[in-house]
TIMILUM-976754 format. One record per residue (C-alpha): residue number from 0; residue in one letter; chain; x, y, z. Coordinates in pm, 1 decimal, m for minus. Layout:
N
+-----+---+---+----------+----------+----------+
|   k | r | c |     east |    north |       up |
+-----+---+---+----------+----------+----------+
| NUM | A | A |        X |        Y |        Z |
...
+-----+---+---+----------+----------+----------+
This chain:
380
+-----+---+---+----------+----------+----------+
|   k | r | c |     east |    north |       up |
+-----+---+---+----------+----------+----------+
|   0 | M | A |   1923.1 |    787.1 |   2330.1 |
|   1 | A | A |   1923.4 |    613.8 |   1992.7 |
|   2 | D | A |   2088.1 |    786.8 |   1699.7 |
|   3 | V | A |   1832.8 |    936.5 |   1464.2 |
|   4 | H | A |   1986.4 |   1044.4 |   1136.4 |
|   5 | G | A |   1867.5 |   1294.4 |    880.3 |
|   6 | S | A |   1678.1 |   1617.7 |    933.3 |
|   7 | C | A |   1377.3 |   1731.0 |   1132.0 |
|   8 | D | A |   1231.8 |   2080.3 |   1153.7 |
|   9 | D | A |   1214.7 |   2209.5 |   1510.4 |
|  10 | R | A |    833.0 |   2215.8 |   1493.9 |
|  11 | F | A |    836.6 |   1836.6 |   1475.5 |
|  12 | E | A |   1078.2 |   1761.2 |   1756.8 |
|  13 | A | A |    809.0 |   1545.0 |   1919.3 |
|  14 | V | A |    822.2 |   1318.0 |   1614.8 |
|  15 | R | A |   1200.0 |   1282.9 |   1639.0 |
|  16 | D | A |   1167.2 |   1208.7 |   2010.8 |
|  17 | A | A |    903.9 |    941.8 |   1944.1 |
|  18 | L | A |   1120.8 |    770.1 |   1685.0 |
|  19 | A | A |   1424.9 |    778.3 |   1914.5 |
|  20 | R | A |   1219.8 |    645.3 |   2205.0 |
|  21 | N | A |   1085.5 |    354.7 |   1999.5 |
|  22 | L | A |   1432.1 |    270.0 |   1869.9 |
|  23 | D | A |   1564.6 |    275.7 |   2226.9 |
|  24 | S | A |   1288.8 |     54.3 |   2362.1 |
|  25 | G | A |   1315.8 |   m198.5 |   2081.7 |
|  26 | E | A |    963.9 |   m127.3 |   1955.0 |
|  27 | E | A |   1139.0 |    m22.4 |   1634.8 |
|  28 | L | A |   1428.9 |   m212.5 |   1482.2 |
|  29 | G | A |   1491.6 |      8.3 |   1179.0 |
|  30 | A | A |   1267.1 |    277.7 |   1037.0 |
|  31 | S | A |   1237.5 |    584.6 |    818.1 |
|  32 | L | A |    999.6 |    880.7 |    838.4 |
|  33 | V | A |    932.2 |   1161.4 |    592.1 |
|  34 | L | A |    699.1 |   1460.1 |    600.1 |
|  35 | D | A |    651.6 |   1656.7 |    279.4 |
|  36 | L | A |    473.3 |   1990.8 |    315.2 |
|  37 | D | A |    397.1 |   2104.0 |    m38.8 |
|  38 | G | A |    743.7 |   2005.8 |   m156.1 |
|  39 | D | A |    927.1 |   2118.8 |    155.8 |
|  40 | I | A |   1076.2 |   1805.9 |    316.1 |
|  41 | V | A |   1051.0 |   1908.0 |    682.3 |
|  42 | I | A |   1118.3 |   1558.0 |    817.6 |
|  43 | D | A |   1355.9 |   1307.3 |    658.1 |
|  44 | M | A |   1474.7 |   1076.7 |    936.0 |
|  45 | W | A |   1598.4 |    723.1 |    968.3 |
|  46 | G | A |   1759.8 |    510.6 |   1234.5 |
|  47 | G | A |   1809.1 |    170.0 |   1387.1 |
|  48 | F | A |   1922.1 |   m147.1 |   1216.0 |
|  49 | R | A |   1850.9 |   m352.9 |    906.8 |
|  50 | D | A |   1899.6 |   m687.1 |   1080.9 |
|  51 | Q | A |   1764.9 |   m849.0 |   1395.0 |
|  52 | A | A |   2117.8 |   m899.7 |   1527.4 |
|  53 | R | A |   2164.3 |   m520.7 |   1515.6 |
|  54 | T | A |   2491.2 |   m541.0 |   1327.0 |
|  55 | V | A |   2398.9 |   m348.3 |   1008.5 |
|  56 | P | A |   2271.0 |      9.1 |   1055.1 |
|  57 | W | A |   1967.0 |    132.3 |    864.4 |
|  58 | S | A |   2120.8 |    385.9 |    626.9 |
|  59 | Q | A |   1988.5 |    661.3 |    404.3 |
|  60 | D | A |   1944.1 |    427.4 |    107.6 |
|  61 | T | A |   1808.8 |    123.8 |    295.8 |
|  62 | I | A |   1491.2 |    m15.6 |    144.4 |
|  63 | T | A |   1247.7 |   m274.7 |    271.6 |
|  64 | N | A |    936.4 |   m461.7 |    164.2 |
|  65 | V | A |    652.2 |   m218.7 |    236.6 |
|  66 | W | A |    368.3 |   m471.9 |    208.9 |
|  67 | S | A |     33.8 |   m311.0 |    126.2 |
|  68 | S | A |    169.3 |     40.7 |    106.8 |
|  69 | T | A |    253.6 |    m91.2 |   m241.4 |
|  70 | K | A |   m117.8 |    m71.6 |   m323.0 |
|  71 | T | A |   m106.5 |    308.6 |   m316.7 |
|  72 | V | A |    147.9 |    308.7 |   m600.4 |
|  73 | T | A |    m49.0 |     46.8 |   m794.6 |
|  74 | S | A |   m360.5 |    263.1 |   m766.6 |
|  75 | L | A |   m160.2 |    562.5 |   m884.9 |
|  76 | A | A |    m53.9 |    365.5 |  m1193.0 |
|  77 | A | A |   m420.1 |    305.4 |  m1276.8 |
|  78 | L | A |   m504.0 |    671.7 |  m1220.7 |
|  79 | V | A |   m226.2 |    773.3 |  m1459.7 |
|  80 | L | A |   m410.1 |    578.0 |  m1729.9 |
|  81 | V | A |   m738.0 |    739.0 |  m1622.8 |
|  82 | D | A |   m576.8 |   1079.8 |  m1657.0 |
|  83 | R | A |   m462.1 |    993.4 |  m2009.2 |
|  84 | G | A |   m817.0 |    899.8 |  m2106.4 |
|  85 | E | A |   m722.6 |    534.7 |  m2156.6 |
|  86 | L | A |   m906.8 |    390.3 |  m1853.6 |
|  87 | D | A |  m1260.7 |    462.1 |  m1731.4 |
|  88 | V | A |  m1322.9 |    371.6 |  m1366.5 |
|  89 | D | A |  m1696.5 |    338.9 |  m1438.1 |
|  90 | A | A |  m1645.5 |     89.1 |  m1721.1 |
|  91 | P | A |  m1669.4 |   m287.2 |  m1677.1 |
|  92 | V | A |  m1337.4 |   m458.4 |  m1613.5 |
|  93 | A | A |  m1426.6 |   m685.6 |  m1905.1 |
|  94 | K | A |  m1400.9 |   m391.0 |  m2145.7 |
|  95 | Y | A |  m1024.5 |   m413.8 |  m2099.7 |
|  96 | W | A |   m993.0 |   m775.9 |  m1986.2 |
|  97 | P | A |  m1270.9 |   m975.2 |  m2158.2 |
|  98 | E | A |  m1195.8 |  m1303.1 |  m1978.8 |
|  99 | F | A |  m1282.4 |  m1139.9 |  m1646.9 |
| 100 | A | A |  m1653.5 |  m1147.8 |  m1734.2 |
| 101 | A | A |  m1668.5 |  m1522.0 |  m1653.9 |
| 102 | H | A |  m1899.0 |  m1654.3 |  m1381.3 |
| 103 | G | A |  m2120.0 |  m1349.0 |  m1346.7 |
| 104 | K | A |  m1848.8 |  m1082.2 |  m1330.7 |
| 105 | Q | A |  m1954.3 |   m902.5 |  m1649.2 |
| 106 | D | A |  m2085.2 |   m608.0 |  m1444.7 |
| 107 | V | A |  m1783.8 |   m570.5 |  m1214.7 |
| 108 | L | A |  m1652.8 |   m218.9 |  m1272.4 |
| 109 | V | A |  m1295.6 |    m93.1 |  m1262.4 |
| 110 | R | A |  m1381.0 |    114.7 |   m956.0 |
| 111 | H | A |  m1490.8 |   m203.5 |   m780.2 |
| 112 | L | A |  m1138.1 |   m338.3 |   m823.6 |
| 113 | L | A |   m992.4 |    m11.7 |   m696.2 |
| 114 | S | A |  m1216.3 |    m14.1 |   m386.8 |
| 115 | H | A |  m1176.6 |   m382.0 |   m290.4 |
| 116 | A | A |  m1539.6 |   m444.9 |   m381.9 |
| 117 | S | A |  m1506.4 |   m685.1 |   m677.5 |
| 118 | G | A |  m1583.2 |  m1002.6 |   m484.2 |
| 119 | V | A |  m1255.7 |  m1154.6 |   m604.9 |
| 120 | S | A |  m1024.5 |  m1097.4 |   m308.9 |
| 121 | G | A |   m800.4 |  m1400.4 |   m348.4 |
| 122 | L | A |   m746.7 |  m1730.2 |   m525.1 |
| 123 | D | A |   m981.8 |  m2024.0 |   m489.7 |
| 124 | Q | A |   m823.2 |  m2323.8 |   m319.0 |
| 125 | P | A |   m580.1 |  m2479.8 |   m355.8 |
| 126 | A | A |   m347.8 |  m2180.6 |   m337.9 |
| 127 | V | A |     12.9 |  m2134.4 |   m227.3 |
| 128 | A | A |    247.5 |  m1837.0 |   m234.4 |
| 129 | A | A |    421.0 |  m1951.7 |   m552.7 |
| 130 | D | A |     90.6 |  m1926.1 |   m740.6 |
| 131 | L | A |    119.4 |  m1547.2 |   m714.9 |
| 132 | Y | A |    459.1 |  m1556.4 |   m881.2 |
| 133 | D | A |    317.3 |  m1687.9 |  m1211.3 |
| 134 | W | A |    137.9 |  m1381.8 |  m1347.4 |
| 135 | E | A |    m39.0 |  m1550.1 |  m1637.5 |
| 136 | Q | A |   m161.9 |  m1841.3 |  m1428.6 |
| 137 | A | A |   m272.0 |  m1623.4 |  m1136.1 |
| 138 | T | A |   m463.1 |  m1367.9 |  m1342.7 |
| 139 | S | A |   m626.1 |  m1641.6 |  m1550.5 |
| 140 | R | A |   m750.3 |  m1810.2 |  m1232.7 |
| 141 | M | A |   m885.8 |  m1482.1 |  m1096.6 |
| 142 | A | A |  m1065.1 |  m1411.0 |  m1424.3 |
| 143 | A | A |  m1227.9 |  m1755.6 |  m1416.5 |
| 144 | Q | A |  m1351.7 |  m1738.6 |  m1056.0 |
| 145 | A | A |  m1700.5 |  m1658.2 |   m933.9 |
| 146 | P | A |  m1715.5 |  m1366.2 |   m687.7 |
| 147 | W | A |  m1727.3 |  m1449.2 |   m317.4 |
| 148 | W | A |  m1990.6 |  m1180.9 |   m246.9 |
| 149 | E | A |  m2206.5 |   m955.1 |   m462.5 |
| 150 | P | A |  m1968.6 |   m710.3 |   m630.0 |
| 151 | G | A |  m2009.1 |   m347.6 |   m533.5 |
| 152 | T | A |  m2212.4 |   m415.3 |   m218.1 |
| 153 | A | A |  m1926.8 |   m423.3 |     33.1 |
| 154 | S | A |  m1551.9 |   m405.4 |     55.9 |
| 155 | G | A |  m1349.1 |   m719.4 |    116.3 |
| 156 | Y | A |   m980.7 |   m640.7 |    134.9 |
| 157 | H | A |   m795.9 |   m765.0 |   m176.0 |
| 158 | A | A |   m494.6 |   m841.7 |     38.4 |
| 159 | L | A |   m260.0 |  m1014.4 |   m206.3 |
| 160 | N | A |   m430.4 |   m997.5 |   m546.1 |
| 161 | F | A |   m507.8 |   m623.9 |   m574.0 |
| 162 | G | A |   m198.1 |   m574.3 |   m786.7 |
| 163 | H | A |   m279.1 |   m867.0 |  m1013.1 |
| 164 | L | A |   m630.2 |   m736.3 |  m1081.2 |
| 165 | I | A |   m530.5 |   m373.7 |  m1135.1 |
| 166 | G | A |   m205.4 |   m474.8 |  m1297.9 |
| 167 | E | A |   m371.7 |   m691.5 |  m1560.4 |
| 168 | V | A |   m594.4 |   m398.5 |  m1657.1 |
| 169 | V | A |   m283.1 |   m179.7 |  m1675.7 |
| 170 | R | A |   m108.6 |   m444.0 |  m1888.0 |
| 171 | R | A |   m400.7 |   m486.9 |  m2125.5 |
| 172 | I | A |   m410.9 |   m110.1 |  m2187.7 |
| 173 | S | A |    m40.8 |    m19.3 |  m2186.2 |
| 174 | G | A |    119.8 |   m343.5 |  m2299.1 |
| 175 | K | A |    352.7 |   m323.2 |  m1998.7 |
| 176 | P | A |    358.7 |   m548.3 |  m1690.6 |
| 177 | L | A |    271.1 |   m353.6 |  m1377.9 |
| 178 | K | A |    625.6 |   m348.9 |  m1237.2 |
| 179 | Q | A |    756.5 |   m215.6 |  m1568.5 |
| 180 | F | A |    480.6 |     45.0 |  m1590.5 |
| 181 | V | A |    559.5 |    168.5 |  m1239.7 |
| 182 | A | A |    932.1 |    180.5 |  m1318.0 |
| 183 | E | A |    895.8 |    365.3 |  m1647.9 |
| 184 | E | A |    585.8 |    578.5 |  m1600.5 |
| 185 | V | A |    580.7 |    658.1 |  m1228.0 |
| 186 | A | A |    896.2 |    601.0 |  m1021.6 |
| 187 | G | A |   1138.1 |    672.1 |  m1305.6 |
| 188 | P | A |   1005.2 |   1015.0 |  m1405.5 |
| 189 | L | A |    986.2 |   1114.7 |  m1038.3 |
| 190 | G | A |   1336.0 |    988.3 |   m957.0 |
| 191 | A | A |   1190.4 |    776.5 |   m676.9 |
| 192 | D | A |   1384.8 |    482.6 |   m531.3 |
| 193 | F | A |   1079.7 |    257.6 |   m538.9 |
| 194 | Q | A |   1014.4 |    m65.0 |   m726.0 |
| 195 | I | A |    761.9 |   m345.5 |   m731.1 |
| 196 | G | A |    971.4 |   m646.1 |   m644.4 |
| 197 | A | A |   1342.2 |   m580.8 |   m605.0 |
| 198 | A | A |   1622.9 |   m602.8 |   m857.0 |
| 199 | E | A |   1895.6 |   m843.7 |   m745.6 |
| 200 | S | A |   2146.0 |   m557.7 |   m758.4 |
| 201 | D | A |   1952.9 |   m397.0 |   m470.5 |
| 202 | W | A |   1924.8 |   m700.0 |   m244.0 |
| 203 | G | A |   2234.2 |   m599.2 |    m51.4 |
| 204 | R | A |   2061.4 |   m289.4 |     85.6 |
| 205 | I | A |   1727.2 |   m447.3 |    176.2 |
| 206 | A | A |   1625.3 |   m465.4 |    540.5 |
| 207 | D | A |   1455.8 |   m803.1 |    585.2 |
| 208 | V | A |   1112.5 |   m781.8 |    744.5 |
| 209 | I | A |   1077.3 |   m911.2 |   1100.9 |
| 210 | P | A |    745.7 |  m1096.7 |   1144.3 |
| 211 | P | A |    472.6 |   m958.5 |   1371.8 |
| 212 | P | A |    293.1 |  m1132.6 |   1655.9 |
| 213 | P | A |     18.9 |  m1373.0 |   1543.8 |
| 214 | L | A |   m296.6 |  m1227.7 |   1392.0 |
| 215 | P | A |   m559.3 |  m1129.3 |   1652.0 |
| 216 | F | A |   m797.3 |  m1401.7 |   1533.6 |
| 217 | D | A |   m786.2 |  m1775.5 |   1473.1 |
| 218 | L | A |   m850.7 |  m1861.0 |   1108.6 |
| 219 | E | A |   m935.6 |  m2219.5 |   1196.9 |
| 220 | A | A |  m1218.8 |  m2098.8 |   1420.4 |
| 221 | L | A |  m1382.8 |  m1898.9 |   1141.8 |
| 222 | D | A |  m1623.4 |  m2017.3 |    873.1 |
| 223 | P | A |  m1403.3 |  m2169.5 |    599.8 |
| 224 | N | A |  m1646.3 |  m2036.3 |    337.8 |
| 225 | S | A |  m1628.1 |  m1677.8 |    461.5 |
| 226 | P | A |  m1455.4 |  m1415.3 |    246.3 |
| 227 | A | A |  m1211.2 |  m1357.3 |    534.1 |
| 228 | V | A |  m1086.4 |  m1715.8 |    545.2 |
| 229 | K | A |  m1090.2 |  m1755.4 |    167.7 |
| 230 | T | A |   m886.7 |  m1437.2 |    125.8 |
| 231 | L | A |   m634.9 |  m1497.4 |    402.4 |
| 232 | T | A |   m573.3 |  m1853.9 |    286.4 |
| 233 | G | A |   m588.4 |  m1779.7 |    m86.1 |
| 234 | P | A |   m293.9 |  m1803.9 |    m42.3 |
| 235 | F | A |   m173.8 |  m1781.3 |    316.7 |
| 236 | I | A |    151.6 |  m1586.9 |    330.3 |
| 237 | A | A |    400.1 |  m1605.7 |    617.0 |
| 238 | A | A |    576.2 |  m1273.6 |    670.0 |
| 239 | E | A |    914.1 |  m1440.3 |    615.1 |
| 240 | E | A |    814.0 |  m1505.2 |    253.8 |
| 241 | A | A |    898.0 |  m1140.9 |    181.6 |
| 242 | N | A |   1266.1 |  m1217.6 |    241.3 |
| 243 | T | A |   1286.6 |  m1487.8 |    m27.1 |
| 244 | P | A |   1418.0 |  m1464.4 |   m384.6 |
| 245 | G | A |   1083.6 |  m1578.2 |   m526.7 |
| 246 | W | A |    899.8 |  m1290.6 |   m359.8 |
| 247 | R | A |   1155.8 |  m1032.4 |   m465.5 |
| 248 | H | A |   1150.1 |  m1145.2 |   m828.5 |
| 249 | A | A |    769.1 |  m1142.1 |   m849.1 |
| 250 | D | A |    526.0 |   m874.1 |   m966.6 |
| 251 | I | A |    289.6 |   m841.6 |   m668.8 |
| 252 | G | A |    144.0 |   m492.5 |   m680.7 |
| 253 | A | A |    m54.4 |   m561.3 |   m364.3 |
| 254 | A | A |    237.4 |   m633.9 |   m138.0 |
| 255 | N | A |    595.1 |   m660.0 |   m267.3 |
| 256 | G | A |    691.9 |   m299.5 |   m329.6 |
| 257 | H | A |   1038.4 |   m209.0 |   m203.1 |
| 258 | G | A |   1128.2 |    139.4 |    m91.3 |
| 259 | N | A |   1162.1 |    361.6 |    213.8 |
| 260 | A | A |    976.2 |    658.1 |    356.7 |
| 261 | R | A |   1150.2 |    898.9 |    120.7 |
| 262 | S | A |   1073.1 |    709.3 |   m198.5 |
| 263 | V | A |    711.8 |    627.6 |   m112.1 |
| 264 | A | A |    656.0 |    992.1 |    m15.0 |
| 265 | R | A |    814.9 |   1106.8 |   m338.9 |
| 266 | V | A |    571.5 |    898.2 |   m543.0 |
| 267 | M | A |    257.7 |    959.9 |   m341.9 |
| 268 | S | A |    312.8 |   1333.5 |   m290.3 |
| 269 | V | A |    181.9 |   1351.4 |   m648.6 |
| 270 | V | A |   m166.2 |   1319.4 |   m496.1 |
| 271 | A | A |   m117.0 |   1568.1 |   m212.5 |
| 272 | R | A |     52.4 |   1825.3 |   m435.6 |
| 273 | G | A |   m218.5 |   1849.9 |   m698.7 |
| 274 | G | A |    m82.4 |   1594.9 |   m943.8 |
| 275 | E | A |    258.3 |   1749.0 |  m1014.2 |
| 276 | V | A |    596.4 |   1708.3 |   m842.3 |
| 277 | D | A |    893.1 |   1920.8 |   m946.7 |
| 278 | G | A |    764.1 |   1972.3 |  m1296.3 |
| 279 | V | A |    653.6 |   1610.6 |  m1349.3 |
| 280 | R | A |    274.9 |   1598.1 |  m1385.9 |
| 281 | L | A |    110.1 |   1257.6 |  m1355.2 |
| 282 | L | A |   m246.4 |   1354.4 |  m1261.4 |
| 283 | S | A |   m488.2 |   1640.6 |  m1316.7 |
| 284 | P | A |   m691.9 |   1786.7 |  m1029.6 |
| 285 | D | A |  m1004.7 |   1624.5 |  m1177.2 |
| 286 | T | A |   m845.9 |   1280.1 |  m1159.0 |
| 287 | I | A |   m743.6 |   1340.7 |   m798.1 |
| 288 | E | A |  m1106.8 |   1426.9 |   m720.9 |
| 289 | L | A |  m1205.7 |   1076.8 |   m835.2 |
| 290 | I | A |  m1021.2 |    931.7 |   m535.6 |
| 291 | F | A |  m1272.0 |   1093.5 |   m302.2 |
| 292 | R | A |  m1582.1 |    936.5 |   m458.5 |
| 293 | E | A |  m1681.8 |    711.7 |   m170.6 |
| 294 | Q | A |  m1740.0 |    354.5 |   m288.3 |
| 295 | T | A |  m1796.9 |    160.3 |     32.9 |
| 296 | N | A |  m1840.9 |    251.3 |    397.4 |
| 297 | G | A |  m1890.8 |    m23.9 |    653.7 |
| 298 | I | A |  m1744.4 |   m339.2 |    798.7 |
| 299 | D | A |  m1490.5 |   m484.8 |    557.2 |
| 300 | V | A |  m1590.9 |   m848.3 |    504.4 |
| 301 | V | A |  m1227.8 |   m964.7 |    508.7 |
| 302 | L | A |  m1064.2 |   m748.7 |    776.1 |
| 303 | G | A |  m1371.9 |   m724.3 |    997.9 |
| 304 | V | A |  m1324.4 |   m356.2 |   1086.3 |
| 305 | P | A |  m1506.3 |    m41.8 |    967.6 |
| 306 | L | A |  m1341.9 |    102.5 |    655.7 |
| 307 | R | A |  m1424.6 |    364.3 |    394.5 |
| 308 | Y | A |  m1284.7 |    331.1 |     46.6 |
| 309 | G | A |  m1272.5 |    585.4 |   m227.8 |
| 310 | I | A |  m1128.9 |    497.7 |   m566.4 |
| 311 | G | A |   m789.0 |    342.7 |   m502.1 |
| 312 | Y | A |   m741.0 |    453.0 |   m141.5 |
| 313 | G | A |   m882.0 |    444.4 |    207.0 |
| 314 | L | A |  m1067.5 |    752.1 |    328.5 |
| 315 | P | A |  m1075.4 |    870.2 |    693.1 |
| 316 | Q | A |  m1262.8 |    633.4 |    924.5 |
| 317 | L | A |  m1242.7 |    766.8 |   1279.6 |
| 318 | D | A |  m1361.8 |    441.0 |   1439.7 |
| 319 | T | A |  m1063.2 |    256.2 |   1293.3 |
| 320 | L | A |   m790.7 |    522.6 |   1259.5 |
| 321 | P | A |   m889.0 |    810.2 |   1487.8 |
| 322 | W | A |   m560.7 |    998.5 |   1439.0 |
| 323 | I | A |   m636.1 |   1065.2 |   1070.7 |
| 324 | P | A |   m865.9 |   1372.5 |   1063.0 |
| 325 | D | A |  m1194.1 |   1356.9 |    875.4 |
| 326 | D | A |  m1064.8 |   1595.3 |    612.0 |
| 327 | K | A |   m977.1 |   1567.1 |    242.5 |
| 328 | I | A |   m729.0 |   1289.2 |    305.1 |
| 329 | C | A |   m660.5 |    952.6 |    145.6 |
| 330 | F | A |   m421.6 |    688.6 |    274.0 |
| 331 | W | A |   m326.0 |    328.4 |    311.9 |
| 332 | G | A |    m67.4 |    125.5 |    496.4 |
| 333 | G | A |    105.6 |   m207.3 |    501.1 |
| 334 | W | A |     92.6 |   m519.8 |    714.0 |
| 335 | G | A |    292.3 |   m451.8 |   1026.5 |
| 336 | G | A |    230.3 |    m78.0 |   1037.0 |
| 337 | S | A |    385.0 |    112.6 |    746.7 |
| 338 | M | A |    171.1 |    409.0 |    645.2 |
| 339 | I | A |    138.9 |    667.4 |    369.5 |
| 340 | V | A |   m105.8 |    956.9 |    412.9 |
| 341 | M | A |   m189.5 |   1210.9 |    143.4 |
| 342 | D | A |   m355.1 |   1517.0 |    296.1 |
| 343 | V | A |   m479.8 |   1704.0 |     m9.1 |
| 344 | G | A |   m622.0 |   1995.4 |    187.7 |
| 345 | R | A |   m287.1 |   2066.7 |    353.8 |
| 346 | R | A |    m78.6 |   1952.0 |     51.7 |
| 347 | M | A |     96.7 |   1724.5 |    300.1 |
| 348 | T | A |    234.7 |   1371.0 |    270.0 |
| 349 | I | A |    328.7 |   1155.4 |    571.4 |
| 350 | S | A |    536.6 |    844.7 |    502.2 |
| 351 | Y | A |    657.4 |    583.9 |    751.4 |
| 352 | M | A |    829.8 |    259.9 |    649.9 |
| 353 | M | A |   1001.4 |     10.2 |    880.8 |
| 354 | N | A |   1124.5 |   m348.6 |    902.2 |
| 355 | K | A |    993.0 |   m469.9 |   1239.7 |
| 356 | M | A |    627.1 |   m551.2 |   1190.5 |
| 357 | G | A |    385.4 |   m463.8 |   1469.3 |
| 358 | P | A |     51.3 |   m617.8 |   1563.0 |
| 359 | G | A |   m279.2 |   m493.9 |   1430.9 |
| 360 | I | A |   m486.4 |   m499.3 |   1115.2 |
| 361 | V | A |   m466.1 |   m143.5 |    980.3 |
| 362 | G | A |   m172.9 |     69.0 |   1094.4 |
| 363 | S | A |      4.8 |     23.2 |   1424.9 |
| 364 | D | A |     57.5 |    198.6 |   1756.3 |
| 365 | R | A |    381.7 |    338.9 |   1617.3 |
| 366 | S | A |    232.8 |    485.0 |   1301.2 |
| 367 | A | A |    m46.2 |    634.1 |   1513.4 |
| 368 | E | A |    208.7 |    786.8 |   1751.0 |
| 369 | Y | A |    407.4 |    951.8 |   1472.6 |
| 370 | G | A |     98.3 |   1062.4 |   1284.4 |
| 371 | T | A |    m62.3 |   1210.9 |   1593.9 |
| 372 | A | A |    254.2 |   1407.0 |   1672.7 |
| 373 | I | A |    264.5 |   1542.1 |   1316.9 |
| 374 | Y | A |    m99.5 |   1650.2 |   1318.3 |
| 375 | D | A |    m61.0 |   1805.0 |   1664.7 |
| 376 | A | A |    224.7 |   2016.5 |   1526.0 |
| 377 | V | A |     55.4 |   2127.3 |   1203.0 |
| 378 | T | A |   m278.0 |   2210.3 |   1368.4 |
| 379 | S | A |   m147.7 |   2383.5 |   1681.4 |
+-----+---+---+----------+----------+----------+
């Protein structure tokens, strides 16, 4: 059986077995898993390899691009400003970013950005990956665009530009680019090995992402004017892009966070543990309650599956992710299957980060397997 390193409480032996089984079968290449129960780290496991040739083991300090799990940290950055009284989620975005009011967006609220309901879920064509790397150009284009659907009426996943939209609001208020704000105001105080982008000094310990199977739909067969096609081609990103210098240098708070299960859990346990971790308080209980104000509930016009969004995070949707109980829980994951779950009622944080991307739109069979095993253990 595959070597699984780290620690795992006996109650969660089924989780260790599942990870070992997936490493053995090749379903996993390299992965890390953490379970934080109110500050007690009862699972901290890792195993497998950083590279497809299986020559470099995944070690305790291996990090990888976590795709949209990055969004949970970006949302936390915004909530830190809310907690300080500097940002109002019910205010128009244009209060902080006046240029955003262009083309009928004067009534788009901050909470619409945080719930993927702004109508601006990508760049108008033409758009290529490098356009996201130029912060000033990208945010200026987003501010100038007309929305692709009526803001606030539905969610449409802000796949690659979520961090630019939230990050520009953060920058206008704090004077700091998003990646700097996260480094100095979130990850740094918590001692978390997480960063948006990746410093060149850390490239030697990054596990490159391994692309997933093709998406389960054909973009060319869809209406080119639909929010789905506009978003997924505005710009289109090949998974291999995450392994390039341009991607690692960029500030893409929607998708280029680098960390592992331990570091993402360390940051996001702030939510599950009432706003404070080891004496570092980032949020008040009242700010955490904001997360659970449901903003949208229905078919996401980009991803095409039923989703519920609160403010900054997904909320349980049993049709789409049946293993996440319909309790006081918020979550999100990344392309290929990474997942971070903040169970406020149980003061529990589940974190799973890996390099081999699986199929699917939200989560993966592997994240569901680990999550189900964890919930079976804590509810038995």
